[in-house]
N, C-alpha and C positions, 0 to 999 in steps of 0.2 A: 687742673688746666681747664680753662674756659675755651671751648671750641666753637661755640655759636651763641648768639644772643637774639632772642625774638621777643618783641614787646612794642609798646607804644613809643613813638619818636617824640621826645620831649623838646629837644633842641638840636638844631643842625646849623653848622657853618662850614666853610670850605675845608677846614682841617680837623674838625672835631664834631662828634655828635653824642647825644645822651639818649639812651633807650631805657625806659621804665619797664622793668620786669618784676611784676608782683610787688610793686612799692619800692624796689631798689633801683636806683638810677646808675646804669653802667655807662661810663664815659669811654668812648673809643676814638682813637686817632684814625683818620680816614684820608684817602687820596681824593683829589678833585673829581676823578671819574666816578668814584663811589658817591661822593657828595651830589653829583648831578643826577644820580639814579635814585636817590632817596625820595620817599613820598613826602607829602606835606606833614608838618608837625601835627601831632595827635593821631596820626594813622599808624597802623601796625607795620613793622618792618622786621626782617630777619637778615642778620649779617653773620658771615663766617668770621671767626676770630683767630688771632694769634696773641698769646699771652706771654709777657716777659716780666721779669722782676728786676728792677733797677733801684739800687740803694734802699732796699726794704719797701719798695713801692711797686704795686702791681700796675702794669701798663697794658692796655688792650688796644689792638689794632683791628679795625673792621674792614671787611671786604664784601662787596655786593656780589661779585662773580668769583667762582672757584679758580679760574685761570689767573686772575689778579693775585689771589693769595698764593698760588703756586709759584708765580714769578717772584713775589715778595720773599718767600721762603728760600728760593734759589739765590736771590740777590744777597740776603743776609748770611748765606753760607760762604760768601766770598770774603776773604780777609780784608779788613779795612772798611767794610760796609755794614753799618748798623741799621736798625729799624727806621730811624728818622731819614737817613739818606735814601734807603730803599723806597720809602713812602714818597719822598720828594721826586724820585725818578718816575714812579708810577703816576704822580700828579702831573708831571710835565710831558710824559710820553705814554701814549696808550699802548697796551700790550702788543697789538698787531704792529704798531710802528716800531716798538722795541725789537720785535722779531726781525723787522726789516733792517734796522740799524745794526744788529748783530750780524746778520747775513752779509751785509755790505761792508762790514768792518769800519763803520763810520765813527771814528774816534772823536772827530770834531762835533758831531751831533750829540754825543753823550757828554762831552766835556763842557758844553754850554750850560749844563744844569748846575745850579749853585751847590757847592760841596763835592762836585765830581770833577776833579782835575783830569789832565791827560793821562797821568799814570794810572789812576783808578779806572778811567774809561777803558784803557788798554786791557787792564786786568779783567774787567767785566766782559769785554768782548772775547778775550781768550777763554775764560772759564765757561761762558754761556754759549759760545758758538756750537760746541759739541752737544751740550745738554738740550738746547732748543731744537736743533735739527733732529736729534734722536727722538725727542718727545713728539715732534710733528709727524715723523715717519710712523711712530708707533700708533698715534691717533688715527692716521689714515689707514694703517694696516688693520687696526681694530674695526674700523668702519667697514672695510672690505670683508673681513671675516664675518661680521654681523650680516652683511648683505648676502653673502654666500649661504650662510645658515638659513636665512629667510627664504632662500631659493630651494632649500631642501637638502643641501649638503651637510654632512656631519661637521662638527667643530674640528675634528682631526683632519678631515679632507680640506677644509677651508684654511686652516693654519698651514698645512703642507703646501697648498697652492700659493699662498702669500710668501712663504719663505723661498719658493722656487724663483720668484721674480727678483733678480739681482739689482737691476736699476729701476727704481720706482718711478712710475709716471707722475707728472705734476698734478694732474687732476684726478679726483676720486673716480669719475666715470671711466677714464682711461685705465686706471688701476683695476677696477672691477672687470673690465673687458679682458685685460691681461691675465687676471686670476682665473677667469672662466676658461681661458685657453689652457691654463696650467692644471686644471682639475682633471 
């Protein structure tokens, strides 16, 4: 399994790029957001990858940011969504905007994407709503734990303080204040 590719960017277009790694050109399918972040051709670039095998052919998908790859992997875990549709979704909707669509249960926003009808949009929202909210809370909780540790609390004390807070504040600053009260 190829997890990452680092090398000289040989070719880039909105859906595909080729990276030369030691004389071997790796072709990766990419989203528009990754395309816009690529450097100029002939410069060095590093992309995280997802590898799949289709009809005895290796296919690589490249991602500039870890969050984009995580969302891609979550999307392809949903029945009826393959790598091409997941990449199309990421090309048309930035990860933060996708979070907003999921939170607002905006079926029409998702179903406007080519290849994503209303039925698939509903399935995406249903399956991702819990996953994205949980992941967001965990990221914020991890940040609060790190902040408390940097203030001199042990990891055990920091985790205990975070778990005491049942309703999590919307901002990181508020969350840290609440956790400090709970320590």
